[in-house]
C-alpha positions in Angstrom: -8.2 -0.5 5.1 -11.4 0.2 3.9 -10.5 3.9 2.8 -7.9 2.4 0.5 -9.5 -0.9 -0.6 -12.5 0.3 -1.7 -11.5 3.6 -3.7 -10.1 4.0 -6.9 -6.4 2.6 -7.4 -5.3 5.9 -8.4 -6.9 7.6 -5.3 -5.6 4.9 -3.2 -1.8 5.2 -4.3 -2.4 9.5 -3.9 -3.7 8.2 -0.3 -0.6 5.8 0.5 1.9 8.6 -0.9 0.3 11.8 0.8 -1.5 11.2 4.2 0.2 12.0 7.8 2.2 9.8 9.7 0.2 7.2 11.8 -2.2 7.5 9.7 -2.5 3.2 9.0 -2.2 0.6 11.0 0.4 -1.5 9.8 -1.2 -5.0 10.2 -4.1 -3.9 8.3 -1.6 -1.9 5.9 0.3 -5.7 5.5 -3.7 -8.0 5.3 -4.2 -5.1 2.3 -0.9 -5.7 0.8 -1.7 -9.1 1.0 -5.1 -9.4 -0.3 -4.1 -7.5 -3.2 -1.5 -9.0 -4.2 -2.9 -12.1 -4.9 -5.9 -10.7 -6.5 -3.9 -9.0 -8.9 -2.0 -12.1 -9.5 -5.2 -13.9 -10.3 -6.6 -11.1 -12.5 -3.3 -11.5 -14.4 -3.7 -15.3 -15.3 -7.2 -14.3 -16.3 -7.7 -14.8 -20.3 -9.3 -11.2 -20.2 -7.5 -7.3 -21.1 -6.9 -6.4 -17.4 -4.8 -3.4 -16.5 -1.5 -4.4 -14.3 0.2 -1.2 -14.3 -1.9 0.7 -11.4 -2.5 -2.0 -8.9 1.4 -2.6 -9.0 1.4 0.8 -8.6 -0.7 0.2 -5.5 0.9 -2.7 -4.0 4.2 -0.9 -4.2 3.2 1.9 -2.4 1.4 0.1 0.1 4.6 -2.0 0.8 6.5 0.9 0.6 4.3 2.9 3.2 4.7 -0.2 5.3 8.1 -1.0 5.0 8.8 3.3 6.2 6.9 2.3 9.1 8.5 -0.7 10.1 11.7 1.2 9.7 10.9 4.5 11.8 9.8 1.9 14.4 13.2 0.2 14.8 15.2 3.5 14.1 16.3 5.0 17.7 15.3 9.0 16.8 12.5 7.7 14.4 13.9 10.4 12.0 12.5 8.5 9.0 8.4 10.1 10.5 8.6 12.8 8.8 8.9 11.1 5.0 6.1 8.7 5.7 
């Protein structure tokens, strides 16, 4: 979780898209997704100019990776694990 939380959002998105299967624990990835979502919502409500596009990409990448991990765990032959 620290590798995607303490890096820049651009590096974190790249890490979520290009690391090998089994790198991320689903529990910590879900915790990161929920935490980053609430932080992005709080930032969006502030009256300062803050970027929303890259955090939205990061939340989508984390959610997609989590969904892919869960989908690979429920398929009988695990055929989607090659794409995670």
